C-alpha positions in Angstrom: 11.2 47.0 -5.8 11.5 50.6 -7.2 10.9 53.6 -5.2 9.0 56.5 -6.7 10.0 59.6 -4.3 12.5 60.8 -7.1 9.5 61.1 -9.6 8.8 64.7 -10.3 6.1 66.0 -12.5 8.7 66.8 -15.4 9.5 63.0 -15.3 5.9 61.8 -15.7 5.2 64.5 -18.5 8.1 63.3 -20.4 6.9 59.8 -20.2 3.3 60.9 -21.4 4.9 62.8 -24.3 6.9 59.8 -25.5 3.5 57.8 -24.9 1.7 60.3 -27.2 4.6 60.2 -29.7 4.9 56.4 -30.0 1.2 55.5 -29.6 0.0 52.9 -26.9 0.7 49.8 -28.6 4.4 50.7 -29.6 5.0 52.5 -26.1 3.9 49.3 -24.3 5.8 46.9 -26.6 9.2 48.8 -26.4 9.3 49.0 -22.6 7.6 45.5 -22.3 4.5 46.4 -20.4 1.2 44.5 -21.0 -1.8 46.9 -21.1 -3.4 47.3 -17.6 -6.8 49.0 -17.9 -7.6 49.0 -14.2 -4.7 51.6 -13.3 -4.7 54.7 -15.5 -3.4 58.1 -15.3 -5.3 61.0 -16.9 -3.7 64.3 -18.4 -5.5 66.7 -20.6 -8.2 64.7 -21.4 -6.1 61.4 -22.5 -6.0 58.3 -20.6 -2.6 56.4 -20.1 -1.6 53.0 -18.7 -0.2 54.1 -15.2 2.3 50.9 -14.9 4.0 51.7 -18.1 4.1 55.8 -17.7 5.3 55.2 -14.2 8.1 52.7 -15.2 9.2 55.1 -18.0 9.0 58.3 -15.7 11.2 56.3 -13.3 13.9 55.8 -16.1 14.0 59.5 -16.7 14.1 60.2 -13.0 17.0 57.5 -12.1 18.2 56.2 -15.6 16.7 52.8 -14.9 13.5 51.4 -16.2 11.1 50.2 -13.6 9.8 47.0 -15.0 6.4 45.3 -14.3 8.1 43.1 -11.9 9.3 46.1 -10.1 5.9 47.8 -10.0 4.1 44.7 -8.8 2.4 45.8 -5.4 3.6 49.2 -5.6 1.1 50.8 -7.9 -1.0 52.2 -4.9 2.1 54.0 -3.7 2.9 55.2 -7.1 -0.5 56.5 -7.7 -0.5 58.3 -4.3 2.7 60.1 -5.3 1.6 61.0 -8.6 -1.6 62.4 -7.1 0.7 64.6 -4.9 2.3 65.7 -8.2 -1.0 66.9 -9.6 -2.0 63.9 -11.7 -5.6 62.3 -11.7 -5.0 58.3 -11.1 -7.8 55.7 -11.2 -7.2 52.5 -9.7 -9.3 49.2 -9.4 -12.4 49.4 -7.1 -10.9 46.8 -4.7 -7.4 48.8 -4.2 -8.8 51.9 -2.3 -11.2 49.3 -0.2 -8.3 47.3 0.9 -6.6 50.3 2.1 -9.6 51.5 4.1 -10.0 48.1 5.6 -6.2 48.2 6.8 -6.8 51.7 8.2 -9.9 50.5 10.1 -8.1 47.4 11.6 -5.1 49.5 12.9 -5.2 50.1 16.5 -6.3 53.9 17.3 -4.6 56.0 19.8 -6.5 57.1 22.8 -7.8 60.6 22.7 -7.3 62.8 25.8 -9.5 65.6 26.9 -6.8 68.3 26.7 -7.3 71.7 25.2 -6.8 71.9 21.6 -3.2 73.2 20.4 -3.4 76.8 18.8 -3.6 76.6 15.1 -0.6 77.4 13.2 -0.8 79.8 10.3 -0.4 77.6 7.0 2.6 78.6 4.6 1.8 78.7 1.0 3.2 75.5 -0.7 6.3 76.4 -2.9 6.1 75.2 -6.5 8.1 72.1 -7.3 11.6 72.8 -8.5 12.1 71.5 -12.0 15.4 69.8 -12.5 17.4 70.9 -15.3 17.6 68.0 -18.1 20.3 67.3 -20.5 18.9 68.4 -24.2 20.7 65.5 -26.0 19.8 62.4 -23.8 16.8 63.7 -21.5 18.6 62.6 -18.3 18.5 64.8 -15.2 21.6 66.9 -15.1 23.8 66.9 -11.9 24.7 70.0 -10.0 27.7 70.6 -12.2 25.2 71.1 -14.9 27.4 69.1 -17.3 25.8 65.6 -18.4 27.7 62.7 -17.2 26.9 60.7 -20.3 27.2 63.1 -23.3 29.9 65.4 -22.0 
């Protein structure tokens, strides 16, 4: 099972750019994904296959392609992470309902009648730091700034 916390917006945009360059059928065929119209990601008015984009973005982030087997059961998590990265994700109608049912079934803590805590001032969120990428192989560069594969 793949983890998606290493996916940055930049990695997803690289996968989308490759998707556009290759075309949907070729992109899915090259990486071994079947079309999945239930899970989609929208970017600049275009719709993309979410599992394929996430799998290839995982490759850009870690160097290892996340296959369909790796993504099985992980699409809600990947979708939530991509929403945090600013993308619009659609999921099957049952996926969000299942989460709501699980949340409703979870035991709730009792509330006490104490005075509310004073509100803390909110900090402005910092923009996501864009990691440097090797211009030759598109891998994320280590802190030395020299690509491990090309140099």
